[in-house]
TIKE-142310 format. One line per 10 residues: their letters; for each residue x, y, z of N, C-alpha, C, O, CB. Coordinates in steps of 0.05 Angstrom, whole numbers, plus 32768, in hexadecimal, padded with zeros to 4 digits. Atoms other than C-alpha are relative to their C-alpha. Glycine has a CB too. Layout:
BEGIN
A = X Y Z X Y Z X Y Z X Y Z X Y Z  ...
! end
This chain:
BEGIN
MFQRLPDLDR = 8010 7FE8 8000 8000 8000 8000 8011 8019 8000 800C 802B 7FF1 7FED 8000 8018  7FEF 7FE8 7FFE 8036 8032 8013 801A 7FFB 7FF1 8028 7FE7 7FF6 8006 8007 801E  7FE7 8004 800F 8070 803A 7FE2 800F 801B 7FFF 8003 8030 7FF9 7FF9 7FF6 7FE3  7FEF 7FE7 8001 80A9 806C 7FE6 8007 8008 7FE4 8009 7FF7 7FD2 8019 7FFB 8011  7FF5 7FF6 801A 80BE 8098 7FAD 801E 7FFC 8000 8029 7FF8 8016 7FF9 801E 7FFD  7FE2 8003 8000 8106 8091 7F96 800D 8014 8012 8005 802B 8014 800A 8003 7FE3  7FF3 7FF0 7FEB 8135 80AC 7FCA 801C 8007 7FF7 802A 7FF7 7FEB 8001 7FF1 801A  7FE4 7FF8 8007 8175 80D3 7FBF 8013 7FF9 8016 8024 7FE7 8013 8001 801E 7FFA  7FED 8004 7FEB 819A 80D7 8000 7FF2 8004 801B 7FF3 801B 8025 8019 8012 7FFD  800D 7FFE 7FE6 8174 80C9 8040 800E 7FF0 8015 8015 7FD9 8010 7FE2 7FF7 7FFE
TTVSFMLDGR = 7FF3 800D 7FEA 8194 80B7 8082 7FED 7FEE 800F 7FD5 7FF4 8012 800C 8015 8014  8010 8013 7FF0 817B 807B 80A9 7FFE 8009 801D 8012 8012 8028 800B 7FE3 7FFE  8005 7FF9 7FE4 815C 8088 80ED 7FF6 7FE7 800E 7FE2 7FDB 8006 7FEC 8017 8003  8008 8017 7FF1 8158 804F 811F 7FED 8008 8017 7FF3 801B 8026 8018 7FF0 800B  8012 7FFC 7FEA 811D 804C 8150 7FF4 7FE6 8009 7FF7 7FD2 7FFB 7FEA 8015 7FF8  800C 8018 7FF5 80F7 801A 817A 7FE2 8001 7FFA 7FD5 8015 7FFF 8005 7FFD 801E  801C 8002 8005 80B2 8003 8165 7FF5 7FE7 800E 7FFC 7FD0 8007 7FFA 7FFE 7FE1  800C 8016 7FF0 808B 7FD8 8197 8016 7FED 800A 8013 7FD5 8009 7FEC 7FF1 7FF0  7FEB 8010 7FF5 80CD 7FC1 81B5 8014 7FF4 7FED 8026 7FE6 7FF6 7FF5 7FEB 8010  7FEC 800B 8014 80F2 7FAF 8175 800D 8017 7FF1 8000 802B 7FEB 7FF2 7FEC 7FED
PVDGRAGDTV = 7FF2 7FEB 800F 8126 7FD8 8150 7FF7 8001 7FE3 7FF3 7FED 7FD6 801E 7FFB 8001  800A 7FFB 801B 810F 7FF6 810E 800F 8018 7FF5 8018 802A 8004 7FE1 8005 8000  7FF3 7FEA 800D 812F 8025 80DC 7FEC 8010 7FEF 7FDB 8005 7FE1 8017 7FF7 7FEE  8010 7FEE 8010 810D 8061 80BD 8013 8013 7FF1 802B 800E 7FF0 7FEC 8011 8011  7FEF 7FED 800F 8126 809B 8093 7FFE 801C 800D 7FE8 8025 8015 7FF8 8001 7FE3  7FFF 7FE5 7FF6 813B 80E0 80AB 7FEC 8011 7FF0 7FEB 800F 7FD7 801C 800C 7FFF  8013 7FEF 800D 8105 8113 809B 7FE4 7FF5 7FFF 7FD1 8003 7FF9 8009 8005 7FE4  801B 800C 7FFF 80CB 80E2 80A1 7FF2 8006 801A 7FFF 800C 802E 8002 7FE1 7FFD  800F 7FFF 7FE8 8094 80E9 80D3 7FFE 7FE4 800B 8004 7FD0 7FFD 7FE3 800C 7FFC  8003 801A 7FF4 8086 80B0 8103 7FEC 7FF0 7FF0 7FF0 7FD8 7FEA 7FF7 8002 801E
AAALLAVGVE = 8015 800F 800F 8047 809D 80DC 800B 7FF7 7FE5 8006 7FE0 7FDD 7FE8 8012 7FFB  7FF4 8008 8019 806D 809C 809A 8014 7FE9 8004 8015 7FD7 7FF3 800E 8018 7FF2  7FED 8015 7FFA 80A3 8071 80B9 7FF2 7FE5 8005 7FFB 7FD0 7FFD 8012 8007 8017  8010 8019 7FFA 806F 803F 80D3 7FF5 7FF4 7FE6 7FF7 7FDC 7FE2 7FEA 8006 8014  800B 800A 8019 804E 803A 808F 8017 7FF4 7FEF 8013 7FDF 7FE2 7FF2 8016 7FF1  7FE9 800A 8010 8093 8031 806E 800A 7FE5 8008 8014 7FD6 7FF7 8016 8014 8001  7FF6 801A 7FF7 80A4 7FF5 8099 7FE9 7FEB 8000 7FED 7FD5 800A 800C 8002 801C  8016 8013 8003 8060 7FD5 808C 7FEC 7FFE 8016 7FDB 7FEC 8016 800B 7FE6 7FFC  8014 8000 7FEB 8039 7FE6 80CA 7FE6 800B 7FF5 7FE5 8022 7FEB 800A 8012 8018  801A 7FF8 800B 7FF0 7FE9 80B5 7FED 800A 8016 7FDA 8018 800F 7FF4 7FE9 7FF2
ICRSSAVGGE = 8012 7FF8 7FEB 7FD0 7FF4 80F9 8012 800D 8016 8024 8000 8020 7FEF 7FE8 800C  7FF0 7FF4 7FEC 7FED 8026 812B 7FF1 8004 801B 7FFD 800B 802F 800A 801B 7FF6  800F 7FFE 7FE7 7FB5 8028 815F 7FE5 7FF2 7FFD 7FDD 7FEA 7FE7 7FFB 801E 8007  801C 8009 8000 7F70 800E 8172 7FEF 8016 800C 7FF9 8024 801E 7FFD 7FE4 800E  8011 7FEB 7FF6 7F36 803B 817F 7FF9 7FFC 801E 7FF8 7FE5 8027 7FE6 8002 7FF0  8006 8002 7FE4 7F24 804B 81C7 7FE5 7FF4 8006 7FE1 7FE8 801B 8002 801C 800D  801B 8009 7FFB 7EDB 803A 81C0 7FFB 7FE3 7FF8 7FF4 7FD2 8009 7FEC 8011 7FF2  8007 801B 8009 7ED4 7FFB 8196 8018 7FEE 7FFB 8015 7FD6 7FF5 7FF1 8002 7FE7  7FE8 8010 8004 7F1D 7FE4 818F 8006 7FFB 7FE3 8017 7FEA 7FDC 7FFD 7FE6 800E  7FFB 8004 801C 7F1B 7FEA 8143 801D 8009 7FF9 8027 801C 8004 7FEC 8010 7FEF
PRAPYCMMGV = 7FE5 7FF9 8008 7F60 7FEC 8121 7FFF 801B 7FF1 7FED 8020 7FE1 800D 7FEA 7FEF  7FFD 7FE6 800E 7F77 8031 8108 801C 8002 7FF5 802E 7FF5 7FFF 7FFA 8017 8014  7FE6 7FFB 800D 7FAF 8048 80DB 8002 801D 7FF7 7FEE 802A 7FF5 8003 7FEC 7FE8  7FFD 7FE5 800B 7FCC 8089 80C2 7FEF 8004 7FE7 7FEE 7FF3 7FD6 801E 8007 7FFA  8013 7FFB 8017 7F9B 80A9 8091 8007 801A 7FF2 800E 8019 7FDA 7FE4 8000 800B  7FFD 7FE6 800E 7FA2 80F3 8082 801D 8009 7FFE 8024 8018 7FEC 7FEF 8015 800E  7FE4 7FF9 7FFF 7FEC 80FB 8094 8005 801E 8003 801A 8028 7FFB 800E 7FF6 7FE7  7FFC 7FE4 7FFC 7FE1 8144 80A6 7FF4 800B 801A 7FF0 8023 801D 7FF4 8010 7FE9  8008 7FF8 7FE6 7FC6 8145 80ED 7FE2 8006 8004 7FDB 8011 8018 800E 8017 8008  801D 7FFA 7FFF 7F7B 8149 80DF 7FF0 7FE9 800C 7FDE 7FEE 801D 7FF6 8007 7FE5
CFECLVTIDG = 8012 8017 7FF9 7F5F 8103 80EA 8006 7FF3 801A 7FF4 7FE5 8025 8002 7FEC 7FEA  7FF8 800C 7FE7 7F84 80EC 8129 8000 7FE1 7FFF 7FFE 7FD4 8014 7FEE 8009 8016  7FFF 801D 8002 7F87 80A4 810F 801C 7FF5 8005 801E 7FDC 8008 7FF6 7FF8 7FE4  7FE4 8009 7FFE 7FD3 80A0 8116 800A 8002 801D 8023 8003 8021 8012 800F 7FEE  7FF7 7FFD 7FE5 7FD5 80A6 8162 8012 7FE8 8009 800A 7FD1 8005 7FE8 8003 8013  7FED 8014 7FF6 8010 8081 8181 800C 800A 801A 8008 8022 8021 8017 7FFA 7FEB  7FF1 7FF8 7FE9 8038 8082 81C1 801D 8004 7FF8 802A 7FF2 7FED 7FFD 7FEA 8017  7FE4 7FF9 8007 807B 80A5 81B8 800F 8007 8019 8007 801A 8027 8001 8017 7FEB  7FF0 7FFC 7FE8 80B0 80A2 81EE 7FEF 8001 8019 7FF4 8012 802B 8010 801A 7FFD  8010 8003 7FE8 807C 808E 8221 7FE8 8013 8002 7FD9 8011 8015 8011 8004 8017
IGNQQGCLVA = 8016 7FED 8000 804A 80C5 8210 7FEB 7FF7 7FEB 7FF1 7FF7 7FD3 8009 801E 7FFB  8015 800A 8011 8008 80AC 81F3 7FF3 8016 7FF0 7FF7 802E 7FF5 7FEC 7FF1 800F  8010 7FEE 8010 7FDA 80CC 81C0 800F 8014 7FF0 8007 802B 7FED 7FEC 800E 8012  7FF0 7FEE 8011 8010 80EA 8195 7FF9 7FFB 7FE3 7FF7 7FE4 7FDA 801F 7FFB 8004  8007 8003 801D 7FFE 80F8 814C 801A 7FF9 7FF1 802B 800B 7FED 7FF3 801A 7FF5  7FE8 8009 800D 8032 80D0 8127 8006 800F 7FE6 801D 8010 7FDE 7FFE 7FE3 7FFA  7FFC 7FF1 8019 8028 80F8 80E7 800C 801B 8004 8014 8028 7FF1 7FE7 8002 7FF1  7FF6 7FE5 7FFA 803F 8138 810A 801A 7FFF 800E 8026 8015 8013 7FEC 800F 800F  7FE7 8003 7FF0 807C 811D 8130 8016 7FF6 7FEE 8013 7FE1 7FE1 7FFC 7FEE 8018  7FEA 8008 8010 80BE 811A 810C 800F 7FE8 800D 8013 7FE8 8026 8014 8017 7FFB
LRPGMTVETQ = 7FF1 8017 7FF6 80E4 80D8 8114 801B 8009 8009 8029 8018 7FFC 8003 7FEB 7FEA  7FE6 7FFA 7FF4 8121 80DE 8142 800F 7FE7 8007 8002 7FD2 800D 7FFC 8012 8019  7FF1 8018 7FF8 8159 80AD 814F 7FFB 7FF9 801D 7FFA 800A 802E 801F 8005 7FFC  8004 800A 7FE5 814C 8082 818C 7FE4 8003 800B 7FDF 7FFB 8022 8013 800F 8012  801B 7FFD 7FF7 8103 8093 8190 7FF3 7FE5 8005 7FF9 7FD2 7FF8 7FF0 8010 7FEA  800F 8018 7FFA 80D5 805F 81AF 7FE3 8005 7FF8 7FD6 8017 8003 8002 7FF9 801F  801C 7FFE 800A 8092 8056 818B 7FF1 7FE7 8007 7FFC 7FD1 8003 8000 8006 7FE1  8010 8017 7FFA 805B 8029 81A2 7FE4 8003 7FF4 7FD9 8019 7FF4 7FFD 7FFC 801F  801C 7FFF 8009 8019 8018 8181 7FEE 8004 8018 7FF6 7FFB 802E 7FF8 7FE7 7FEF  8011 7FF8 7FE9 7FE0 8030 81AC 7FE6 7FF1 8000 7FD8 7FEF 7FEC 7FFB 801E 7FFF
IGRGKRELAR = 8019 800E 7FFC 7FA6 8009 81C7 7FED 8012 8010 7FF4 801A 8026 8004 7FE4 800E  8013 7FEF 7FF3 7F69 8032 81D9 8009 801C 8004 8013 8028 7FF1 7FFA 7FF4 801B  7FF9 7FE4 7FFB 7F76 8075 81FA 801E 8005 8004 8026 801C 8005 7FF1 800A 8017  7FE3 7FFC 7FFD 7FC0 806A 8204 8008 8004 801D 7FF7 8001 802F 8009 8017 7FF1  7FF6 7FFE 7FE5 7FEB 8076 8241 7FF7 8017 8010 7FF8 8017 8029 801E 8000 7FFF  8009 7FE9 7FF0 7FCF 80B9 8254 7FE9 7FFA 8012 7FE6 8006 8027 7FF9 8017 7FED  8017 8007 7FF0 7F91 8098 826F 8009 7FF4 801B 7FFA 7FF4 802E 7FEE 7FEC 7FF2  7FF6 800C 7FE7 7FBD 8075 82A4 8009 8015 8014 800B 800E 802C 8017 7FED 7FF9  7FF5 7FEB 7FEE 7FD5 80B7 82C1 7FEA 800C 8011 7FF0 801C 8024 800D 8016 7FEF  8016 7FF3 7FF1 7F90 80CA 82DC 7FFD 7FF5 801C 7FEC 7FFE 802B 7FE6 7FFB 7FF3
! end
């Protein structure tokens, strides 16, 4: 479904995804990096548990919510990929609900 355009010179960025090391490309957002490595579902809805995936890639739909470096409900399409980042797929409302 997701295919990259030809690339000239992009640096590899290593990050953790659900506890396993993964490589992305410098300049990508978290959502783009997830799609590039074949992740089709990045969260489940809080109400019915339906699988969700990045959709609009511009911060409007909130379907790309993930936990980044321990903080839940982050819009993956708006966060630039950084070396050493820890990304987790999110079930339901994410980790912020545990802080109450």
